[in-house]
C-alpha atoms as an extended CHARMM CRD file, in Angstrom:
* protein
*
       187  EXT
         1         1  MET       CA             78.3800000000      103.2200000000      114.6330000000  PROA      1               0.0000000000
         2         2  LYS       CA             77.5020000000      106.0320000000      116.3590000000  PROA      2               0.0000000000
         3         3  SER       CA             77.1860000000      109.3380000000      114.2440000000  PROA      3               0.0000000000
         4         4  VAL       CA             79.6250000000      112.1560000000      115.3190000000  PROA      4               0.0000000000
         5         5  ALA       CA             76.8060000000      113.8860000000      116.7900000000  PROA      5               0.0000000000
         6         6  ALA       CA             75.4140000000      111.0260000000      118.8110000000  PROA      6               0.0000000000
         7         7  ARG       CA             79.3860000000      110.6130000000      120.0930000000  PROA      7               0.0000000000
         8         8  ASN       CA             79.3570000000      114.0860000000      121.4530000000  PROA      8               0.0000000000
         9         9  GLY       CA             76.1260000000      113.7940000000      123.2980000000  PROA      9               0.0000000000
        10        10  GLY       CA             73.4830000000      113.1090000000      120.7380000000  PROA      10              0.0000000000
        11        11  GLY       CA             71.1600000000      114.9660000000      118.2840000000  PROA      11              0.0000000000
        12        12  ASN       CA             72.4440000000      117.6880000000      115.4570000000  PROA      12              0.0000000000
        13        13  SER       CA             73.8530000000      119.9020000000      118.3860000000  PROA      13              0.0000000000
        14        14  LEU       CA             77.1320000000      119.8970000000      116.0370000000  PROA      14              0.0000000000
        15        15  LEU       CA             75.0790000000      121.1360000000      113.1940000000  PROA      15              0.0000000000
        16        16  LYS       CA             73.0670000000      123.7980000000      114.9160000000  PROA      16              0.0000000000
        17        17  GLY       CA             75.9980000000      125.5500000000      116.5120000000  PROA      17              0.0000000000
        18        18  SER       CA             76.1210000000      124.2420000000      119.7350000000  PROA      18              0.0000000000
        19        19  ASP       CA             78.6570000000      124.8910000000      122.0980000000  PROA      19              0.0000000000
        20        20  LYS       CA             79.8230000000      121.3880000000      122.2400000000  PROA      20              0.0000000000
        21        21  LYS       CA             83.4520000000      120.9550000000      120.3340000000  PROA      21              0.0000000000
        22        22  LEU       CA             84.5990000000      118.0350000000      118.1790000000  PROA      22              0.0000000000
        23        23  CYS       CA             88.0330000000      116.6890000000      119.7620000000  PROA      23              0.0000000000
        24        24  LEU       CA             90.5230000000      116.2270000000      117.0400000000  PROA      24              0.0000000000
        25        25  PRO       CA             94.0380000000      114.7410000000      117.7930000000  PROA      25              0.0000000000
        26        26  LYS       CA             96.8240000000      117.8040000000      118.1180000000  PROA      26              0.0000000000
        27        27  ASN       CA             98.1770000000      116.6720000000      114.9550000000  PROA      27              0.0000000000
        28        28  PHE       CA             95.0070000000      116.2550000000      112.8720000000  PROA      28              0.0000000000
        29        29  PHE       CA             95.6290000000      118.7400000000      110.2440000000  PROA      29              0.0000000000
        30        30  GLU       CA             99.2640000000      118.8350000000      110.2970000000  PROA      30              0.0000000000
        31        31  HSD       CA            100.6540000000      119.3100000000      106.8370000000  PROA      31              0.0000000000
        32        32  PRO       CA            101.8990000000      115.9970000000      105.2730000000  PROA      32              0.0000000000
        33        33  LYS       CA            105.2380000000      117.1890000000      104.3310000000  PROA      33              0.0000000000
        34        34  THR       CA            106.0780000000      117.3340000000      108.3400000000  PROA      34              0.0000000000
        35        35  MET       CA            104.8680000000      113.6870000000      108.7540000000  PROA      35              0.0000000000
        36        36  ASN       CA            107.2290000000      110.9060000000      107.9390000000  PROA      36              0.0000000000
        37        37  PRO       CA            105.1060000000      108.0660000000      106.6620000000  PROA      37              0.0000000000
        38        38  GLU       CA            107.8500000000      105.2050000000      107.6350000000  PROA      38              0.0000000000
        39        39  ALA       CA            107.9150000000      106.6660000000      111.0340000000  PROA      39              0.0000000000
        40        40  LYS       CA            104.0370000000      106.5450000000      111.2000000000  PROA      40              0.0000000000
        41        41  LEU       CA            104.0140000000      103.1540000000      110.3250000000  PROA      41              0.0000000000
        42        42  VAL       CA            106.0150000000      102.2860000000      113.2590000000  PROA      42              0.0000000000
        43        43  GLU       CA            103.9410000000      104.4280000000      115.4600000000  PROA      43              0.0000000000
        44        44  LEU       CA            100.9020000000      102.4210000000      114.1630000000  PROA      44              0.0000000000
        45        45  GLY       CA            102.9680000000       98.9560000000      114.9920000000  PROA      45              0.0000000000
        46        46  LEU       CA            103.1670000000       98.0690000000      111.2700000000  PROA      46              0.0000000000
        47        47  LYS       CA            106.0580000000       97.4420000000      108.8060000000  PROA      47              0.0000000000
        48        48  LEU       CA            106.3670000000       97.3570000000      105.0640000000  PROA      48              0.0000000000
        49        49  PRO       CA            106.4500000000       93.4660000000      103.9180000000  PROA      49              0.0000000000
        50        50  ALA       CA            109.1500000000       92.2240000000      101.3610000000  PROA      50              0.0000000000
        51        51  ALA       CA            107.9670000000       93.5100000000       97.9070000000  PROA      51              0.0000000000
        52        52  PRO       CA            105.3550000000       90.8580000000       96.4310000000  PROA      52              0.0000000000
        53        53  ALA       CA            106.6490000000       88.9260000000       93.3860000000  PROA      53              0.0000000000
        54        54  ALA       CA            104.6120000000       89.9880000000       89.9290000000  PROA      54              0.0000000000
        55        55  GLY       CA            102.0360000000       87.4810000000       89.1760000000  PROA      55              0.0000000000
        56        56  GLY       CA            102.4060000000       87.8930000000       85.3080000000  PROA      56              0.0000000000
        57        57  ASN       CA            104.1830000000       89.6790000000       82.7300000000  PROA      57              0.0000000000
        58        58  TYR       CA            103.8760000000       93.1090000000       84.1070000000  PROA      58              0.0000000000
        59        59  VAL       CA            105.8120000000       95.6100000000       86.1910000000  PROA      59              0.0000000000
        60        60  PRO       CA            104.9150000000       96.7070000000       89.8610000000  PROA      60              0.0000000000
        61        61  THR       CA            104.9070000000      100.4160000000       88.9300000000  PROA      61              0.0000000000
        62        62  VAL       CA            105.1010000000      102.8110000000       86.0840000000  PROA      62              0.0000000000
        63        63  ARG       CA            106.1410000000      106.2140000000       86.3340000000  PROA      63              0.0000000000
        64        64  VAL       CA            105.1680000000      108.7850000000       83.8610000000  PROA      64              0.0000000000
        65        65  GLY       CA            106.0680000000      112.5180000000       84.5110000000  PROA      65              0.0000000000
        66        66  ASN       CA            105.0640000000      113.0830000000       88.4150000000  PROA      66              0.0000000000
        67        67  LEU       CA            102.5470000000      110.1630000000       88.2000000000  PROA      67              0.0000000000
        68        68  LEU       CA            103.2650000000      106.7030000000       89.6000000000  PROA      68              0.0000000000
        69        69  TYR       CA            100.8280000000      104.0060000000       88.5500000000  PROA      69              0.0000000000
        70        70  CYS       CA            101.1000000000      101.0290000000       90.9370000000  PROA      70              0.0000000000
        71        71  ALA       CA             99.9500000000       97.6080000000       89.6100000000  PROA      71              0.0000000000
        72        72  GLY       CA             97.3630000000       95.8210000000       91.3000000000  PROA      72              0.0000000000
        73        73  THR       CA             98.3870000000       94.2780000000       94.7100000000  PROA      73              0.0000000000
        74        74  ILE       CA             96.9580000000       91.1540000000       96.6260000000  PROA      74              0.0000000000
        75        75  CYS       CA             96.7220000000       90.3250000000      100.1820000000  PROA      75              0.0000000000
        76        76  VAL       CA            100.0700000000       88.2650000000      100.1750000000  PROA      76              0.0000000000
        77        77  LEU       CA            103.0470000000       88.3350000000      102.6290000000  PROA      77              0.0000000000
        78        78  ASP       CA            106.1690000000       86.4840000000      102.5010000000  PROA      78              0.0000000000
        79        79  GLY       CA            104.4460000000       84.7940000000       99.3040000000  PROA      79              0.0000000000
        80        80  GLN       CA            101.2870000000       83.5700000000      101.4190000000  PROA      80              0.0000000000
        81        81  VAL       CA             97.8690000000       84.6390000000      100.6320000000  PROA      81              0.0000000000
        82        82  THR       CA             96.7740000000       85.9640000000      104.1370000000  PROA      82              0.0000000000
        83        83  HSD       CA             93.0170000000       86.3240000000      103.1310000000  PROA      83              0.0000000000
        84        84  LEU       CA             91.2300000000       83.6510000000      100.8600000000  PROA      84              0.0000000000
        85        85  GLY       CA             87.7830000000       83.7730000000       99.6910000000  PROA      85              0.0000000000
        86        86  GLN       CA             84.7400000000       85.7060000000       99.3480000000  PROA      86              0.0000000000
        87        87  VAL       CA             83.3870000000       88.4350000000      101.7300000000  PROA      87              0.0000000000
        88        88  GLY       CA             79.8450000000       87.2550000000      102.6280000000  PROA      88              0.0000000000
        89        89  LYS       CA             80.9130000000       83.5990000000      102.5050000000  PROA      89              0.0000000000
        90        90  GLU       CA             84.7190000000       82.5820000000      103.8610000000  PROA      90              0.0000000000
        91        91  GLN       CA             85.2910000000       86.4220000000      105.0820000000  PROA      91              0.0000000000
        92        92  THR       CA             83.4760000000       88.9100000000      106.9540000000  PROA      92              0.0000000000
        93        93  VAL       CA             83.7730000000       92.7830000000      106.0050000000  PROA      93              0.0000000000
        94        94  GLN       CA             86.0270000000       93.2370000000      109.0220000000  PROA      94              0.0000000000
        95        95  THR       CA             88.5270000000       90.4620000000      107.6650000000  PROA      95              0.0000000000
        96        96  GLY       CA             88.1490000000       91.8170000000      104.2690000000  PROA      96              0.0000000000
        97        97  TYR       CA             89.1070000000       95.2270000000      105.7700000000  PROA      97              0.0000000000
        98        98  GLU       CA             92.2330000000       93.5120000000      106.9580000000  PROA      98              0.0000000000
        99        99  ALA       CA             93.0400000000       91.9550000000      103.4270000000  PROA      99              0.0000000000
       100       100  ALA       CA             92.5300000000       95.5960000000      101.9080000000  PROA      100             0.0000000000
       101       101  LYS       CA             95.0090000000       96.8980000000      104.4740000000  PROA      101             0.0000000000
       102       102  ILE       CA             97.6660000000       94.2430000000      103.7580000000  PROA      102             0.0000000000
       103       103  CYS       CA             97.0150000000       95.2290000000       99.8830000000  PROA      103             0.0000000000
       104       104  ALA       CA             97.8550000000       98.7390000000      100.8280000000  PROA      104             0.0000000000
       105       105  LEU       CA            100.9540000000       97.6410000000      102.5530000000  PROA      105             0.0000000000
       106       106  ASN       CA            102.3420000000       95.8730000000       99.6490000000  PROA      106             0.0000000000
       107       107  THR       CA            101.6300000000       98.8600000000       97.3280000000  PROA      107             0.0000000000
       108       108  LEU       CA            103.4970000000      101.0700000000       99.6220000000  PROA      108             0.0000000000
       109       109  THR       CA            106.3320000000       98.7210000000       99.3420000000  PROA      109             0.0000000000
       110       110  ASN       CA            106.1800000000       99.1560000000       95.9360000000  PROA      110             0.0000000000
       111       111  ILE       CA            106.1280000000      102.8680000000       95.7890000000  PROA      111             0.0000000000
       112       112  LYS       CA            109.0140000000      102.5210000000       98.0200000000  PROA      112             0.0000000000
       113       113  ALA       CA            111.0260000000      100.6240000000       95.6590000000  PROA      113             0.0000000000
       114       114  ALA       CA            110.0040000000      102.7660000000       92.7280000000  PROA      114             0.0000000000
       115       115  VAL       CA            111.1940000000      106.2070000000       94.1060000000  PROA      115             0.0000000000
       116       116  GLY       CA            113.0780000000      105.2020000000       97.0620000000  PROA      116             0.0000000000
       117       117  SER       CA            111.4470000000      106.7070000000      100.1280000000  PROA      117             0.0000000000
       118       118  LEU       CA            107.6730000000      107.1130000000      100.8520000000  PROA      118             0.0000000000
       119       119  GLU       CA            108.4780000000      110.9440000000      101.8100000000  PROA      119             0.0000000000
       120       120  LYS       CA            108.4380000000      111.2840000000       97.6890000000  PROA      120             0.0000000000
       121       121  VAL       CA            104.6410000000      110.5910000000       97.6800000000  PROA      121             0.0000000000
       122       122  ALA       CA            103.3600000000      114.0270000000       97.2970000000  PROA      122             0.0000000000
       123       123  ARG       CA             99.5500000000      112.8150000000       97.1810000000  PROA      123             0.0000000000
       124       124  PHE       CA             97.5670000000      109.7980000000       96.5090000000  PROA      124             0.0000000000
       125       125  VAL       CA             95.4910000000      110.5400000000       93.5480000000  PROA      125             0.0000000000
       126       126  TYR       CA             93.5200000000      107.2750000000       92.8890000000  PROA      126             0.0000000000
       127       127  VAL       CA             92.8850000000      104.2070000000       94.4860000000  PROA      127             0.0000000000
       128       128  GLY       CA             90.7390000000      101.3850000000       92.5130000000  PROA      128             0.0000000000
       129       129  GLY       CA             89.5910000000       98.7350000000       94.8340000000  PROA      129             0.0000000000
       130       130  TYR       CA             88.3040000000       95.0850000000       94.2400000000  PROA      130             0.0000000000
       131       131  VAL       CA             86.5640000000       92.8770000000       96.7430000000  PROA      131             0.0000000000
       132       132  ASN       CA             85.9630000000       89.0140000000       96.0640000000  PROA      132             0.0000000000
       133       133  ALA       CA             82.4480000000       88.8660000000       97.1460000000  PROA      133             0.0000000000
       134       134  VAL       CA             79.1810000000       86.9620000000       97.0190000000  PROA      134             0.0000000000
       135       135  SER       CA             76.4730000000       88.1830000000       94.2140000000  PROA      135             0.0000000000
       136       136  GLY       CA             74.4560000000       91.1140000000       95.2450000000  PROA      136             0.0000000000
       137       137  PHE       CA             77.2890000000       92.3850000000       98.0340000000  PROA      137             0.0000000000
       138       138  ALA       CA             77.0640000000       95.8570000000       98.7190000000  PROA      138             0.0000000000
       139       139  ASP       CA             79.6890000000       96.9290000000      101.3360000000  PROA      139             0.0000000000
       140       140  SER       CA             82.5440000000       97.0280000000       99.0650000000  PROA      140             0.0000000000
       141       141  PRO       CA             83.2740000000      100.4290000000      100.4230000000  PROA      141             0.0000000000
       142       142  ALA       CA             83.6800000000       99.4670000000      103.8080000000  PROA      142             0.0000000000
       143       143  VAL       CA             85.9780000000       96.7700000000      102.9200000000  PROA      143             0.0000000000
       144       144  ILE       CA             88.3870000000       99.2610000000      100.7440000000  PROA      144             0.0000000000
       145       145  ASN       CA             88.4290000000      101.5300000000      103.6560000000  PROA      145             0.0000000000
       146       146  GLY       CA             91.0960000000       99.1400000000      104.9030000000  PROA      146             0.0000000000
       147       147  ALA       CA             93.2710000000      100.5410000000      102.3290000000  PROA      147             0.0000000000
       148       148  SER       CA             92.0650000000      103.9220000000      102.2730000000  PROA      148             0.0000000000
       149       149  ASP       CA             92.2420000000      104.4210000000      105.8960000000  PROA      149             0.0000000000
       150       150  LEU       CA             95.6690000000      103.2990000000      106.0430000000  PROA      150             0.0000000000
       151       151  PHE       CA             96.9270000000      105.7580000000      103.4090000000  PROA      151             0.0000000000
       152       152  VAL       CA             95.1070000000      108.7730000000      105.3900000000  PROA      152             0.0000000000
       153       153  ALA       CA             96.4560000000      107.5370000000      108.6570000000  PROA      153             0.0000000000
       154       154  LEU       CA            100.0290000000      107.7350000000      107.2200000000  PROA      154             0.0000000000
       155       155  PHE       CA             99.8670000000      110.8800000000      104.9230000000  PROA      155             0.0000000000
       156       156  GLY       CA             97.0060000000      113.1190000000      106.3640000000  PROA      156             0.0000000000
       157       157  GLU       CA             95.4910000000      115.0140000000      103.7350000000  PROA      157             0.0000000000
       158       158  ALA       CA             97.7670000000      113.8980000000      101.1950000000  PROA      158             0.0000000000
       159       159  GLY       CA             96.4720000000      110.5770000000      101.6330000000  PROA      159             0.0000000000
       160       160  LYS       CA             92.8270000000      111.2210000000      100.6000000000  PROA      160             0.0000000000
       161       161  HSD       CA             91.9550000000      110.0470000000       97.1830000000  PROA      161             0.0000000000
       162       162  ALA       CA             89.3480000000      109.6710000000       94.4050000000  PROA      162             0.0000000000
       163       163  ARG       CA             88.4040000000      105.7580000000       94.8730000000  PROA      163             0.0000000000
       164       164  ALA       CA             86.3350000000      103.0570000000       93.1310000000  PROA      164             0.0000000000
       165       165  ALA       CA             85.2970000000      100.1840000000       95.3950000000  PROA      165             0.0000000000
       166       166  VAL       CA             83.8510000000       97.3420000000       93.0950000000  PROA      166             0.0000000000
       167       167  ALA       CA             82.6200000000       93.7380000000       94.1830000000  PROA      167             0.0000000000
       168       168  VAL       CA             83.8120000000       90.8880000000       92.1210000000  PROA      168             0.0000000000
       169       169  ALA       CA             83.1580000000       87.5210000000       91.5420000000  PROA      169             0.0000000000
       170       170  GLY       CA             87.1740000000       86.4600000000       91.7900000000  PROA      170             0.0000000000
       171       171  LEU       CA             90.5380000000       87.8040000000       92.1620000000  PROA      171             0.0000000000
       172       172  PRO       CA             93.6960000000       86.1540000000       91.6250000000  PROA      172             0.0000000000
       173       173  LYS       CA             94.5300000000       83.3510000000       93.6460000000  PROA      173             0.0000000000
       174       174  ASN       CA             91.3410000000       83.5800000000       94.8950000000  PROA      174             0.0000000000
       175       175  CYS       CA             92.3700000000       86.4270000000       97.4300000000  PROA      175             0.0000000000
       176       176  THR       CA             89.7090000000       88.3660000000       99.1800000000  PROA      176             0.0000000000
       177       177  ALA       CA             91.0030000000       91.7610000000       97.9730000000  PROA      177             0.0000000000
       178       178  GLU       CA             93.2050000000       93.8270000000       95.5610000000  PROA      178             0.0000000000
       179       179  VAL       CA             93.9750000000       97.5650000000       95.2670000000  PROA      179             0.0000000000
       180       180  GLN       CA             95.4130000000       99.7230000000       92.4000000000  PROA      180             0.0000000000
       181       181  VAL       CA             97.0960000000      103.1210000000       93.1660000000  PROA      181             0.0000000000
       182       182  ILE       CA             97.9860000000      106.1020000000       91.5220000000  PROA      182             0.0000000000
       183       183  VAL       CA            100.2170000000      108.4240000000       93.4950000000  PROA      183             0.0000000000
       184       184  GLU       CA            101.8630000000      111.8000000000       92.7210000000  PROA      184             0.0000000000
       185       185  VAL       CA            105.3970000000      111.9130000000       93.5250000000  PROA      185             0.0000000000
       186       186  THR       CA            108.2320000000      114.3080000000       93.7540000000  PROA      186             0.0000000000
       187       187  ALA       CA            111.4260000000      114.7070000000       91.8070000000  PROA      187             0.0000000000
């Protein structure tokens, strides 16, 4: 992947006060309250899936004050696992990225079910990402970016969060990824 400087003509010109300017989309710094995350989903060609069934004795979300704790979601659509196996064996970093994005969509479905609208999300606080990967796998952050990138695309600045991205030896149903989220919500 090229650095910002390389994409804009090379060298460290952006860091040395060059007259070259970084071009950002017109709405890049738009305040998240003016964005409708569900409309943004449609704009991105995505939709919220049906709520995934709980895989055990737990609930999908728990609200404590203005914080909504979301149980881990795996890469399942319509009851079927979309990505099976370990990154570095059956899956690649790119397919793992897509698996994490599906986990994020499932999480968004659970958030909407809990609070009625994604517009009630004030900000993403924390994302815990787990990658089913081969021993020694070091690119978990690149995989979990599938979830993080989606949250930022939909919520702008409010989608940025603290995060852990960890490789593990296995996940439920042999899924490739799992994501846990904490969001701040409005009343």
